[in-house]
LUMBADO-873895 format. One record per residue: residue in three letters; x, y, z of N, C-alpha, C in turn. Coordinates in nm, 2 decimals. Atoms other than C-alpha are relative to their C-alpha. Layout:
BEGIN
> ALA:X:Y:Z:X:Y:Z:X:Y:Z
...
END
This chain:
BEGIN
> MET:0.05:0.04:0.13:2.14:-1.74:1.11:0.06:0.10:-0.10
> SER:-0.06:-0.08:0.10:2.32:-1.62:0.80:-0.11:0.04:-0.11
> THR:0.09:-0.05:0.11:2.15:-1.42:0.52:0.09:0.03:-0.12
> THR:-0.07:-0.03:0.12:2.25:-1.38:0.16:-0.01:0.15:-0.03
> ALA:0.00:-0.14:0.04:2.35:-1.03:0.07:-0.05:0.02:-0.14
> VAL:0.05:-0.04:0.13:2.17:-0.86:-0.21:0.09:0.09:-0.07
> THR:-0.09:-0.08:0.08:2.38:-0.73:-0.49:-0.08:0.11:-0.07
> THR:0.08:-0.11:0.07:2.26:-0.39:-0.61:0.02:-0.01:-0.15
> ALA:-0.01:0.00:0.15:2.18:-0.39:-0.98:0.08:0.12:-0.05
> ARG:-0.08:-0.11:0.06:2.41:-0.18:-1.20:-0.10:0.09:-0.07
> ILE:0.09:-0.10:0.06:2.23:0.14:-1.30:0.07:0.06:-0.13
> VAL:-0.05:-0.05:0.13:2.28:0.24:-1.67:-0.10:0.09:-0.05
> ARG:0.10:-0.10:0.05:2.14:0.55:-1.82:0.02:0.03:-0.15
> SER:-0.02:-0.03:0.14:2.28:0.55:-2.18:-0.02:-0.13:-0.08
> ILE:0.01:0.11:0.09:2.20:0.32:-2.47:0.13:-0.06:-0.03
> THR:-0.14:0.04:0.04:2.57:0.30:-2.57:0.06:-0.09:0.11
> GLU:-0.05:0.08:-0.11:2.67:0.18:-2.22:-0.07:-0.13:0.02
> LEU:0.08:0.12:-0.01:2.39:-0.07:-2.20:0.04:-0.10:-0.10
> ARG:-0.04:0.09:0.10:2.48:-0.22:-2.53:0.14:-0.06:0.02
> GLU:-0.13:0.05:-0.02:2.84:-0.25:-2.44:0.01:-0.10:0.12
> HIS:0.01:0.09:-0.12:2.76:-0.41:-2.10:-0.05:-0.14:-0.05
> ILE:0.06:0.12:0.05:2.55:-0.67:-2.27:0.09:-0.08:-0.10
> ARG:-0.10:0.06:0.09:2.81:-0.73:-2.54:0.11:-0.07:0.08
> GLN:-0.11:0.06:-0.08:3.08:-0.79:-2.28:-0.05:-0.13:0.07
> TYR:0.05:0.12:-0.07:2.85:-1.03:-2.09:-0.01:-0.12:-0.09
> ARG:0.02:0.11:0.10:2.78:-1.24:-2.40:0.14:-0.05:-0.04
> LEU:-0.13:0.05:0.04:3.15:-1.25:-2.49:0.06:-0.09:0.11
> GLN:-0.06:0.08:-0.11:3.24:-1.38:-2.14:-0.08:-0.12:0.03
> ALA:0.09:0.11:-0.04:2.94:-1.61:-2.09:-0.01:-0.11:-0.11
> GLY:0.00:0.10:0.11:2.97:-1.78:-2.43:-0.13:0.00:-0.07
> PRO:0.11:0.01:0.10:2.72:-1.88:-2.70:-0.13:-0.04:0.07
> SER:0.12:0.05:-0.06:2.47:-2.03:-2.45:-0.06:0.11:0.09
> ALA:0.04:-0.11:-0.09:2.44:-1.69:-2.26:-0.14:0.05:-0.04
> ALA:0.13:-0.05:0.03:2.08:-1.58:-2.23:-0.03:0.13:0.08
> VAL:0.03:-0.13:-0.06:1.95:-1.23:-2.16:-0.15:0.02:0.01
> GLY:0.14:-0.02:-0.02:1.61:-1.15:-2.02:-0.02:0.15:0.02
> LEU:0.04:-0.14:-0.01:1.43:-0.81:-2.04:-0.13:0.01:0.07
> VAL:0.13:-0.03:-0.06:1.16:-0.68:-1.81:-0.02:0.15:-0.01
> PRO:0.02:-0.14:0.02:1.03:-0.35:-1.94:-0.11:0.05:0.10
> THR:0.09:-0.06:-0.10:0.86:-0.13:-1.67:0.00:0.15:-0.02
> MET:0.01:-0.14:-0.01:0.75:0.22:-1.61:0.04:0.04:0.14
> GLY:-0.05:-0.04:-0.13:0.90:0.21:-1.26:-0.11:-0.01:0.10
> PHE:0.09:0.01:-0.12:0.73:0.25:-0.92:-0.03:-0.15:0.02
> LEU:0.02:0.14:0.00:0.79:-0.12:-0.89:-0.07:-0.06:0.12
> HIS:0.07:0.07:-0.11:0.58:-0.36:-0.68:0.02:-0.15:-0.02
> ALA:-0.02:0.15:0.00:0.54:-0.73:-0.62:-0.03:-0.06:-0.13
> GLY:0.03:0.05:0.13:0.40:-0.78:-0.96:0.12:0.00:-0.09
> HIS:-0.13:-0.01:0.08:0.71:-0.65:-1.13:0.11:-0.09:0.05
> ALA:-0.10:0.09:-0.06:0.93:-0.84:-0.88:-0.02:-0.15:-0.05
> SER:0.02:0.14:0.05:0.76:-1.17:-1.00:0.06:-0.02:-0.14
> LEU:-0.06:0.01:0.14:0.86:-1.09:-1.36:0.15:-0.01:0.01
> ILE:-0.14:-0.01:-0.02:1.21:-1.01:-1.25:0.06:-0.13:0.05
> ARG:-0.05:0.13:-0.05:1.25:-1.33:-1.05:-0.01:-0.11:-0.10
> ARG:0.01:0.10:0.11:1.13:-1.54:-1.34:0.11:0.02:-0.10
> SER:-0.10:-0.02:0.09:1.37:-1.38:-1.57:0.14:-0.04:0.06
> ALA:-0.13:0.04:-0.07:1.66:-1.43:-1.32:0.01:-0.15:0.00
> GLU:0.00:0.15:0.00:1.56:-1.80:-1.30:0.04:-0.06:-0.14
> GLU:0.00:0.05:0.13:1.56:-1.84:-1.68:0.12:0.06:-0.09
> ASN:-0.10:-0.06:0.08:1.85:-1.62:-1.80:0.12:0.03:0.09
> GLY:-0.12:-0.04:-0.08:2.21:-1.54:-1.70:0.01:0.14:0.03
> LEU:-0.01:-0.14:-0.03:2.16:-1.17:-1.72:-0.14:0.06:-0.02
> THR:0.13:-0.06:0.00:1.84:-0.98:-1.64:0.01:0.15:0.00
> VAL:0.00:-0.15:0.01:1.79:-0.62:-1.76:-0.14:0.05:0.03
> VAL:0.13:-0.06:-0.03:1.50:-0.42:-1.61:0.01:0.15:-0.05
> SER:0.01:-0.14:0.04:1.41:-0.10:-1.79:-0.10:0.07:0.08
> VAL:0.08:-0.09:-0.08:1.26:0.18:-1.59:-0.02:0.13:-0.08
> PHE:0.01:-0.11:0.09:1.12:0.44:-1.83:-0.15:0.04:-0.01
> VAL:0.14:-0.04:0.02:0.79:0.64:-1.81:-0.01:0.06:-0.14
> ASN:0.00:-0.03:0.14:0.72:0.66:-2.18:-0.11:0.10:-0.03
> PRO:0.10:-0.11:0.02:0.55:0.99:-2.27:-0.08:-0.03:-0.13
> LEU:0.07:0.03:0.12:0.44:0.85:-2.61:-0.13:-0.08:0.02
> GLN:0.12:0.08:-0.03:0.18:0.62:-2.45:-0.10:0.07:0.09
> PHE:0.09:-0.08:-0.08:0.01:0.89:-2.25:-0.07:0.10:-0.08
> GLY:0.08:-0.10:0.06:-0.28:1.10:-2.38:0.02:0.13:0.06
> PRO:-0.01:-0.14:-0.05:-0.30:1.48:-2.34:-0.06:0.02:0.14
> ASN:0.07:-0.02:-0.12:-0.53:1.45:-2.04:0.03:-0.12:0.10
> GLU:-0.04:0.11:-0.09:-0.35:1.15:-1.87:0.11:0.04:0.10
> ASP:-0.07:-0.04:-0.12:-0.12:1.13:-1.58:0.15:-0.01:-0.02
> PHE:-0.14:0.01:0.02:0.23:1.14:-1.73:0.08:0.08:0.10
> GLU:-0.08:-0.08:-0.09:0.36:1.43:-1.52:-0.01:-0.04:0.14
> CYS:0.02:0.04:-0.14:0.22:1.29:-1.19:0.01:-0.15:0.02
> TYR:-0.01:0.15:-0.01:0.28:0.92:-1.27:0.11:-0.02:0.11
> PRO:-0.09:0.01:-0.11:0.45:0.79:-0.95:0.14:-0.05:-0.04
> ARG:-0.14:0.04:0.02:0.83:0.77:-0.95:0.07:0.00:0.13
> ASP:-0.08:0.02:-0.12:1.07:0.65:-0.69:0.12:-0.08:-0.03
> GLU:-0.11:0.07:0.05:1.41:0.56:-0.81:0.07:-0.09:0.10
> ALA:-0.07:0.08:-0.11:1.56:0.44:-0.48:-0.09:-0.13:0.02
> ARG:0.09:0.11:-0.02:1.25:0.21:-0.43:0.02:-0.10:-0.12
> ASP:-0.01:0.09:0.12:1.29:0.07:-0.79:0.13:-0.08:0.01
> VAL:-0.13:0.07:0.00:1.66:-0.01:-0.74:0.00:-0.11:0.11
> ALA:0.00:0.10:-0.11:1.59:-0.19:-0.41:-0.08:-0.12:-0.04
> ILE:0.09:0.11:0.04:1.30:-0.39:-0.54:0.06:-0.09:-0.11
> ALA:-0.06:0.07:0.12:1.47:-0.49:-0.87:0.12:-0.08:0.05
> SER:-0.12:0.07:-0.05:1.79:-0.58:-0.69:-0.03:-0.12:0.08
> GLU:0.04:0.11:-0.09:1.62:-0.79:-0.43:-0.06:-0.12:-0.09
> ALA:0.06:0.10:0.08:1.43:-0.98:-0.71:0.10:-0.07:-0.09
> GLY:-0.10:0.07:0.08:1.75:-1.06:-0.90:0.04:0.07:-0.13
> ALA:-0.05:-0.07:0.12:1.80:-0.79:-1.16:0.15:0.03:0.00
> ASN:-0.14:-0.03:0.01:2.15:-0.74:-1.28:0.03:0.14:-0.05
> VAL:-0.02:-0.13:0.05:2.11:-0.42:-1.47:-0.13:0.08:0.00
> LEU:0.12:-0.09:0.01:1.86:-0.13:-1.44:0.03:0.11:-0.10
> PHE:-0.01:-0.10:0.11:1.83:0.07:-1.76:-0.10:0.11:0.03
> MET:0.08:-0.11:-0.05:1.70:0.41:-1.64:0.03:0.13:-0.08
> PRO:-0.04:-0.12:0.09:1.73:0.66:-1.94:-0.10:0.12:0.02
> GLU:0.09:-0.12:0.01:1.60:1.01:-1.96:-0.08:0.00:-0.13
> VAL:0.08:0.00:0.13:1.34:1.09:-2.23:0.09:0.04:-0.11
> THR:-0.09:-0.05:0.11:1.61:1.27:-2.43:0.09:-0.11:-0.05
> GLU:-0.09:0.11:0.04:1.82:0.95:-2.44:-0.09:-0.10:-0.09
> MET:0.08:0.09:0.09:1.53:0.74:-2.58:-0.05:0.07:-0.12
> TYR:0.06:-0.07:0.11:1.39:1.01:-2.80:0.08:0.13:-0.02
> PRO:-0.07:-0.13:0.02:1.67:1.26:-2.90:-0.06:0.09:-0.09
> ASN:0.08:-0.08:0.09:1.44:1.38:-3.17:-0.14:-0.06:0.00
> PRO:0.14:0.05:0.01:1.06:1.35:-3.20:0.00:-0.11:-0.11
> PRO:0.00:0.11:0.10:1.02:1.01:-3.37:-0.10:0.02:-0.11
> LYS:0.08:-0.01:0.12:0.88:1.00:-3.72:-0.04:-0.15:-0.04
> THR:0.03:0.14:0.03:0.86:0.62:-3.72:-0.11:-0.05:0.09
> SER:0.10:0.06:-0.08:0.55:0.44:-3.61:0.00:-0.16:0.00
> VAL:0.01:0.14:0.00:0.50:0.08:-3.50:-0.15:-0.03:0.04
> ILE:0.14:0.01:-0.02:0.13:0.00:-3.54:-0.05:-0.14:-0.02
> VAL:0.06:0.13:0.02:-0.04:-0.33:-3.48:-0.15:0.02:-0.01
> SER:0.14:-0.03:0.03:-0.38:-0.30:-3.64:-0.09:-0.11:0.05
> GLY:0.10:0.10:-0.03:-0.69:-0.48:-3.54:-0.01:-0.02:0.15
> ILE:0.01:0.03:-0.14:-0.61:-0.59:-3.19:0.03:0.12:0.09
> THR:-0.02:-0.12:-0.08:-0.52:-0.24:-3.08:-0.12:0.09:0.00
> GLU:0.12:-0.09:0.02:-0.86:-0.10:-3.17:-0.11:-0.01:0.10
> ARG:0.10:0.03:-0.10:-1.06:-0.24:-2.88:0.05:0.03:0.13
> LEU:-0.05:-0.01:-0.14:-1.04:-0.22:-2.50:0.07:0.13:0.02
> CYS:-0.08:-0.12:-0.03:-0.77:0.03:-2.40:0.03:0.08:-0.12
> GLY:-0.03:-0.07:0.13:-0.69:0.11:-2.76:-0.12:0.09:-0.04
> ALA:0.12:-0.09:0.04:-1.05:0.25:-2.81:-0.01:0.12:0.09
> SER:0.02:-0.11:-0.10:-1.05:0.46:-2.49:0.12:0.08:0.02
> ARG:-0.12:-0.08:-0.01:-0.69:0.57:-2.51:0.07:0.01:-0.14
> PRO:-0.05:-0.01:0.13:-0.63:0.67:-2.87:0.15:0.03:-0.01
> GLY:-0.14:-0.02:0.01:-0.26:0.64:-2.97:0.08:-0.07:0.11
> HIS:-0.07:0.06:-0.11:-0.17:0.45:-2.65:0.09:-0.11:-0.05
> PHE:-0.07:0.12:0.05:-0.06:0.13:-2.83:0.11:0.04:-0.11
> ASP:-0.10:-0.05:0.10:0.13:0.33:-3.10:0.13:0.03:0.09
> GLY:-0.12:-0.03:-0.09:0.35:0.46:-2.81:0.06:-0.13:0.06
> VAL:-0.05:0.13:-0.05:0.38:0.11:-2.66:0.08:-0.07:-0.11
> GLY:-0.07:0.07:0.11:0.48:-0.03:-3.00:0.14:0.06:-0.02
> ILE:-0.13:-0.05:0.03:0.76:0.21:-3.05:0.10:-0.01:0.11
> VAL:-0.10:0.01:-0.11:0.91:0.20:-2.70:0.04:-0.14:0.02
> VAL:-0.04:0.14:-0.01:0.90:-0.18:-2.68:0.09:-0.04:-0.11
> SER:-0.09:0.03:0.11:1.05:-0.21:-3.03:0.14:0.06:0.03
> LYS:-0.13:-0.06:-0.03:1.33:0.03:-2.92:0.08:-0.09:0.11
> LEU:-0.07:0.08:-0.11:1.40:-0.17:-2.60:0.04:-0.14:-0.05
> LEU:-0.04:0.13:0.05:1.40:-0.50:-2.78:0.12:0.01:-0.10
> ASN:-0.11:-0.02:0.09:1.64:-0.36:-3.04:0.13:0.04:0.08
> ILE:-0.12:-0.05:-0.08:1.87:-0.20:-2.77:0.06:-0.12:0.07
> VAL:-0.05:0.11:-0.09:1.89:-0.51:-2.54:0.02:-0.13:-0.08
> GLN:0.00:0.13:0.07:1.83:-0.79:-2.80:-0.01:-0.12:0.09
> PRO:0.01:0.11:-0.10:1.71:-1.02:-2.53:-0.04:-0.13:-0.07
> ASN:0.05:0.13:0.05:1.64:-1.39:-2.57:-0.15:-0.01:0.04
> ARG:0.14:0.00:-0.05:1.32:-1.34:-2.36:-0.04:0.13:0.05
> ALA:0.06:-0.12:-0.06:1.10:-1.05:-2.26:-0.12:-0.03:0.08
> TYR:0.10:0.04:-0.10:0.86:-1.07:-1.97:-0.11:0.11:0.02
> PHE:0.11:-0.09:-0.01:0.52:-0.90:-1.95:-0.12:-0.06:0.08
> GLY:0.10:0.05:-0.08:0.24:-0.93:-1.70:-0.14:0.00:-0.07
> MET:0.13:0.02:0.06:-0.11:-1.05:-1.80:-0.10:0.09:0.05
> LYS:0.10:-0.10:-0.04:-0.28:-0.78:-1.61:-0.04:0.09:-0.12
> ASP:0.03:-0.07:0.13:-0.26:-0.59:-1.94:0.01:-0.10:-0.11
> ALA:0.00:0.10:0.10:-0.35:-0.88:-2.16:0.00:0.05:-0.14
> GLN:-0.01:-0.06:0.14:-0.41:-0.66:-2.46:0.14:0.03:-0.03
> GLN:-0.14:-0.04:0.03:-0.06:-0.53:-2.43:0.08:-0.13:-0.04
> VAL:-0.06:0.13:0.03:0.07:-0.89:-2.42:-0.03:-0.05:-0.14
> ALA:0.04:0.04:0.13:-0.13:-0.97:-2.73:0.06:0.08:-0.11
> VAL:-0.05:-0.10:0.09:-0.01:-0.66:-2.91:0.15:-0.03:-0.03
> ILE:-0.14:0.02:0.00:0.36:-0.72:-2.83:0.04:-0.13:-0.06
> THR:-0.03:0.13:0.05:0.35:-1.09:-2.91:-0.02:0.00:-0.15
> ARG:0.02:0.00:0.14:0.20:-1.02:-3.25:0.10:0.09:-0.07
> MET:-0.10:-0.09:0.05:0.44:-0.73:-3.32:0.13:-0.08:-0.02
> ALA:-0.13:0.08:0.00:0.74:-0.96:-3.24:-0.01:-0.11:-0.11
> SER:0.02:0.10:0.10:0.60:-1.23:-3.46:0.00:0.06:-0.14
> ASP:0.01:-0.06:0.14:0.51:-1.01:-3.76:0.13:0.06:-0.05
> LEU:-0.13:-0.06:0.04:0.85:-0.84:-3.75:0.12:-0.10:0.01
> SER:-0.10:0.10:-0.01:1.04:-1.17:-3.70:0.11:0.03:0.10
> MET:-0.10:-0.04:-0.10:1.21:-1.04:-3.39:0.04:-0.13:0.07
> PRO:-0.05:0.13:-0.07:1.43:-1.32:-3.23:-0.01:0.01:0.15
> VAL:0.02:-0.01:-0.14:1.28:-1.29:-2.89:-0.13:-0.08:0.03
> ASP:0.11:0.07:-0.05:1.04:-1.51:-2.69:-0.08:0.10:0.10
> ILE:0.08:-0.09:-0.08:0.76:-1.29:-2.54:-0.07:-0.10:0.11
> VAL:0.04:0.09:-0.11:0.68:-1.45:-2.20:-0.11:0.06:0.08
> PRO:0.11:-0.06:-0.08:0.34:-1.37:-2.05:0.00:-0.06:0.14
> CYS:-0.01:0.05:-0.14:0.33:-1.40:-1.67:-0.13:0.04:0.08
> PRO:0.13:-0.02:-0.07:0.03:-1.43:-1.43:-0.02:0.13:0.07
> ILE:0.04:-0.12:-0.08:-0.15:-1.14:-1.27:0.04:-0.03:0.15
> VAL:-0.03:0.01:-0.15:-0.02:-1.08:-0.91:-0.10:0.09:0.07
> ARG:0.11:-0.07:-0.08:-0.29:-0.97:-0.66:0.04:0.02:0.14
> ASP:-0.02:-0.03:-0.14:-0.28:-0.81:-0.32:-0.09:-0.11:0.08
> SER:0.07:0.10:-0.08:-0.42:-1.02:-0.03:-0.15:0.01:0.00
> ASP:0.14:-0.02:0.02:-0.76:-0.86:-0.08:-0.05:-0.03:-0.14
> GLY:0.04:0.03:0.14:-0.77:-0.96:-0.45:0.02:0.11:-0.10
> LEU:-0.03:-0.11:0.09:-0.69:-0.62:-0.60:0.12:-0.03:-0.08
> ALA:-0.12:0.02:0.08:-0.46:-0.66:-0.90:0.10:0.11:0.03
> LEU:-0.10:-0.10:-0.04:-0.13:-0.49:-0.82:0.02:0.09:-0.12
> SER:-0.02:-0.11:0.10:-0.07:-0.16:-1.01:0.07:0.11:0.06
> SER:-0.06:-0.12:-0.05:0.15:0.14:-0.97:-0.10:0.11:0.03
> ARG:0.10:-0.11:-0.02:-0.16:0.35:-0.99:-0.09:-0.02:0.12
> ASN:0.08:0.02:-0.12:-0.32:0.19:-0.68:0.03:0.10:0.11
> VAL:-0.03:-0.10:-0.11:-0.14:0.45:-0.47:-0.09:0.12:-0.01
> TYR:0.08:-0.12:0.01:-0.38:0.71:-0.61:-0.14:-0.02:0.07
> LEU:0.14:0.03:-0.05:-0.69:0.53:-0.46:-0.01:0.05:0.15
> SER:0.03:-0.03:-0.14:-0.85:0.67:-0.14:-0.04:-0.14:0.07
> ALA:0.04:0.13:-0.07:-0.95:0.41:0.13:-0.14:-0.05:-0.06
> ASP:0.13:0.04:0.05:-1.31:0.42:0.01:0.01:-0.06:-0.15
> GLU:-0.02:0.04:0.14:-1.21:0.39:-0.36:0.06:-0.14:-0.01
> ARG:-0.07:0.13:0.00:-0.98:0.09:-0.29:-0.10:-0.11:0.05
> SER:0.10:0.09:-0.05:-1.25:-0.08:-0.09:-0.10:-0.04:-0.11
> GLN:0.10:0.03:0.10:-1.50:-0.05:-0.37:0.06:-0.06:-0.13
> ALA:-0.07:0.05:0.12:-1.24:-0.14:-0.64:0.01:-0.15:0.02
> LEU:-0.01:0.15:-0.02:-1.24:-0.50:-0.49:-0.11:-0.07:-0.08
> ILE:0.11:0.06:0.08:-1.57:-0.55:-0.69:0.06:-0.06:-0.13
> LEU:-0.05:0.05:0.12:-1.35:-0.61:-0.99:0.05:-0.14:0.01
> SER:-0.05:0.14:-0.01:-1.17:-0.92:-0.88:-0.11:-0.09:0.05
> GLN:0.11:0.08:-0.05:-1.47:-1.04:-0.69:-0.10:-0.04:-0.11
> THR:0.09:0.03:0.12:-1.68:-1.02:-1.01:0.06:-0.09:-0.09
> LEU:-0.07:0.09:0.09:-1.42:-1.18:-1.23:0.01:-0.14:0.05
> LYS:0.00:0.14:-0.05:-1.41:-1.48:-1.00:-0.12:-0.08:-0.03
> LEU:0.13:0.07:0.03:-1.77:-1.55:-1.09:-0.01:-0.04:-0.15
> VAL:0.01:0.02:0.14:-1.70:-1.55:-1.46:0.00:-0.15:-0.05
> PRO:0.00:0.14:0.04:-1.60:-1.92:-1.50:-0.14:-0.07:0.02
> SER:0.12:0.07:-0.03:-1.92:-2.04:-1.34:-0.12:0.06:-0.09
> TRP:0.10:-0.05:0.09:-2.13:-1.80:-1.55:0.02:-0.05:-0.14
> VAL:-0.03:0.05:0.13:-1.96:-1.91:-1.87:-0.05:-0.15:-0.01
> GLU:0.04:0.14:0.00:-2.03:-2.27:-1.77:-0.15:-0.02:-0.02
> GLU:0.14:0.01:0.02:-2.40:-2.19:-1.78:-0.04:-0.01:-0.15
> GLY:0.03:-0.01:0.14:-2.37:-2.15:-2.16:-0.05:0.13:-0.05
> ILE:0.05:-0.12:0.04:-2.46:-1.79:-2.17:0.08:0.07:-0.11
> ALA:-0.07:-0.07:0.11:-2.36:-1.55:-2.46:0.07:0.12:0.06
> ALA:-0.09:-0.11:-0.05:-2.12:-1.26:-2.43:-0.09:0.12:0.05
> ALA:0.08:-0.11:-0.05:-2.40:-1.00:-2.40:-0.05:-0.02:0.14
> GLU:0.05:0.02:-0.13:-2.55:-1.16:-2.10:0.12:0.00:0.11
> LEU:-0.11:0.00:-0.09:-2.21:-1.21:-1.94:0.04:0.14:0.03
> THR:-0.04:-0.14:-0.03:-2.11:-0.84:-1.98:-0.11:0.07:0.08
> ARG:0.11:-0.06:-0.08:-2.45:-0.74:-1.85:0.01:-0.03:0.15
> ARG:-0.02:0.04:-0.14:-2.40:-0.94:-1.53:0.12:0.07:0.07
> ILE:-0.12:-0.06:-0.06:-2.05:-0.80:-1.48:-0.03:0.15:0.02
> ARG:0.03:-0.14:-0.01:-2.17:-0.44:-1.54:-0.09:0.02:0.12
> GLU:0.10:-0.02:-0.11:-2.46:-0.48:-1.29:0.07:-0.01:0.13
> ARG:-0.07:0.01:-0.12:-2.22:-0.60:-1.02:0.09:0.12:0.03
> ILE:-0.10:-0.11:-0.01:-1.96:-0.33:-1.08:-0.08:0.13:0.04
> GLN:0.08:-0.12:-0.02:-2.23:-0.06:-1.09:-0.06:0.01:0.14
> SER:0.05:0.00:-0.14:-2.34:-0.17:-0.74:0.08:0.09:0.09
> GLN:-0.09:-0.08:-0.08:-2.04:0.03:-0.61:-0.02:0.15:-0.05
> PRO:0.03:-0.13:0.04:-2.13:0.40:-0.62:0.11:0.08:-0.06
> LEU:-0.11:-0.08:0.05:-1.78:0.53:-0.69:0.05:-0.06:-0.13
> SER:-0.04:0.06:0.13:-1.74:0.31:-1.00:-0.05:0.08:-0.12
> ASP:0.04:-0.06:0.13:-1.74:0.46:-1.35:0.06:-0.09:-0.11
> ILE:-0.05:0.10:0.09:-1.71:0.19:-1.61:0.04:0.06:-0.13
> ASP:-0.06:-0.04:0.13:-1.49:0.25:-1.92:-0.05:-0.11:-0.10
> TYR:0.05:0.11:0.08:-1.55:-0.09:-2.07:-0.01:-0.13:0.07
> VAL:0.01:0.14:-0.04:-1.66:-0.45:-2.00:-0.01:-0.08:-0.13
> GLU:0.01:0.07:0.13:-1.59:-0.69:-2.29:0.05:-0.15:0.02
> ALA:-0.04:0.14:0.01:-1.57:-1.06:-2.36:0.05:-0.03:-0.14
> LEU:-0.06:0.01:0.13:-1.34:-1.13:-2.66:0.08:-0.13:-0.02
> GLU:-0.08:0.11:0.03:-1.17:-1.42:-2.83:0.15:0.05:0.01
> TYR:-0.14:-0.04:-0.03:-0.79:-1.42:-2.74:0.09:-0.09:-0.08
> PRO:-0.06:-0.14:-0.01:-0.54:-1.32:-2.87:-0.04:0.10:-0.10
> ASP:0.03:-0.09:0.10:-0.69:-1.16:-3.17:-0.11:0.11:0.04
> LEU:0.09:-0.10:-0.05:-0.95:-0.98:-2.96:-0.12:0.03:-0.09
> THR:0.12:-0.02:0.08:-1.24:-1.04:-3.19:-0.13:-0.04:0.08
> PRO:0.12:0.03:-0.08:-1.60:-1.04:-3.05:-0.06:-0.14:-0.04
> PRO:0.07:0.13:0.04:-1.78:-1.38:-3.03:-0.12:0.03:-0.08
> ALA:0.12:-0.01:0.08:-2.06:-1.44:-3.27:-0.12:0.04:0.10
> ALA:0.11:-0.04:-0.08:-2.38:-1.28:-3.13:-0.08:-0.12:0.03
> GLY:0.08:0.11:-0.05:-2.58:-1.52:-2.92:0.07:-0.13:0.02
> ALA:-0.07:0.13:-0.01:-2.31:-1.79:-2.93:0.03:-0.03:0.15
> SER:-0.03:0.04:-0.13:-2.26:-1.99:-2.62:0.15:0.01:0.03
> LEU:-0.14:-0.02:-0.03:-1.93:-1.89:-2.45:0.07:-0.13:0.04
> ARG:-0.05:0.13:-0.04:-1.89:-2.24:-2.31:0.04:-0.08:-0.13
> THR:-0.03:0.07:0.13:-1.90:-2.38:-2.67:0.13:0.07:-0.07
> LEU:-0.11:-0.08:0.05:-1.66:-2.10:-2.78:0.14:-0.05:0.05
> LEU:-0.13:0.04:-0.06:-1.39:-2.22:-2.54:0.06:-0.13:-0.07
> HIS:-0.06:0.12:0.07:-1.35:-2.54:-2.75:0.08:0.05:-0.12
> GLN:-0.08:-0.05:0.11:-1.21:-2.32:-3.03:0.10:0.11:0.04
> HIS:-0.08:-0.11:-0.03:-1.06:-2.01:-2.87:0.00:0.03:0.15
> PRO:0.00:-0.06:-0.13:-0.94:-1.88:-2.53:-0.10:0.12:0.00
> LEU:0.09:-0.12:-0.02:-1.18:-1.61:-2.39:0.06:0.09:0.10
> LEU:-0.05:-0.10:-0.09:-1.06:-1.29:-2.24:-0.12:0.08:0.04
> VAL:0.10:-0.09:-0.06:-1.30:-1.10:-2.01:0.07:0.11:0.07
> ALA:-0.08:-0.11:-0.05:-1.16:-0.76:-1.95:-0.08:0.12:0.04
> VAL:0.07:-0.12:-0.05:-1.27:-0.45:-1.76:0.10:0.11:0.02
> ALA:-0.08:-0.12:-0.04:-1.15:-0.10:-1.72:-0.11:0.09:0.07
> VAL:0.10:-0.08:-0.08:-1.32:0.11:-1.44:0.08:0.11:0.07
> ARG:-0.06:-0.11:-0.08:-1.24:0.44:-1.28:-0.07:0.01:0.14
> PHE:0.04:-0.03:-0.14:-1.27:0.49:-0.91:0.06:0.13:0.04
> GLY:-0.05:-0.13:-0.01:-1.24:0.86:-0.86:0.07:0.03:-0.12
> LYS:-0.08:-0.03:0.12:-0.96:0.97:-1.09:0.09:-0.11:-0.04
> THR:-0.09:0.10:0.03:-0.79:0.64:-1.10:-0.07:-0.11:-0.08
> ARG:0.05:0.09:0.09:-0.84:0.41:-1.39:0.07:-0.14:0.02
> LEU:-0.05:0.13:-0.03:-0.80:0.04:-1.31:-0.04:-0.10:-0.11
> ILE:0.04:0.11:0.09:-0.79:-0.26:-1.55:0.02:-0.13:0.07
> ASP:-0.02:0.14:-0.05:-0.83:-0.63:-1.47:-0.06:-0.09:-0.10
> ASN:0.05:0.09:0.10:-0.92:-0.94:-1.66:0.01:-0.14:0.05
> ILE:-0.01:0.15:-0.02:-0.96:-1.32:-1.65:0.01:-0.06:-0.14
> LEU:-0.02:0.07:0.13:-0.84:-1.54:-1.94:-0.04:-0.15:0.02
> LEU:0.05:0.14:-0.01:-1.04:-1.87:-1.98:0.05:-0.08:-0.12
> THR:-0.03:0.10:0.11:-0.93:-2.17:-2.18:-0.08:-0.13:0.02
> GLN:0.07:0.13:-0.01:-1.08:-2.51:-2.24:0.05:-0.08:0.12
> LYS:-0.06:0.08:-0.11:-0.84:-2.65:-1.98:-0.03:0.07:0.13
> GLY:0.03:-0.07:-0.12:-0.96:-2.39:-1.73:0.09:0.11:0.04
END
């Protein structure tokens, strides 16, 4: 039985080389050539691979950036110990269909401390933006840089961080960036845990108890169908998560999407869905590991 050989993605570490490679591709491929970008912080897993595969299906050239961006980490967060494995990233990205891996050093992306900010107000001030001050300012500048460097036709982001998708989509729209931001579904392990590079930090007990997140979110559609308000929904979610002794809740919120505004007090969430999608999002620590998860409801289900 024959197998198709996997072509190893080209590794590029400088902005100049990446721009030239993309320029040459577009010259050779012609005006219909499409470039896809998948921005990551590395330590790739099946969730990242799903984004890369979709880009490879929809574009002639797929660029995957692997860059642990220091500007989106707070002073007490895990920048220095964030998991890194270049060989693993090259293998997974190549297998999924990436053509180019952009793997710059911090000094390449930020030769000088940046004095320019990219701030998306309003939707960055809740959820992770409230508990991680400055996080989305760091996301804004690094994604803006990557979009300017690559100038892709499409950029792919996972909905596990639904707030990030909302922020980047609004940023691209407000700044008239000629790129389609493509949100992609959450990918889960067989036990339901949303895939994350940080899952490697979890002990066996922490991982087992973390399953309460996906198990609880599965109940949300039926609860919403009862016609309850946001306060009752978040109370039920908190109660279930707190049944696990290792859980430490950062937030549980039900918000209109994508503007992330709170529903009117006492309003039926079932009725709300006739006007706005509803994002139900959680952030919970198990031990030292902070996990996020969510479910996005629409009138169509």
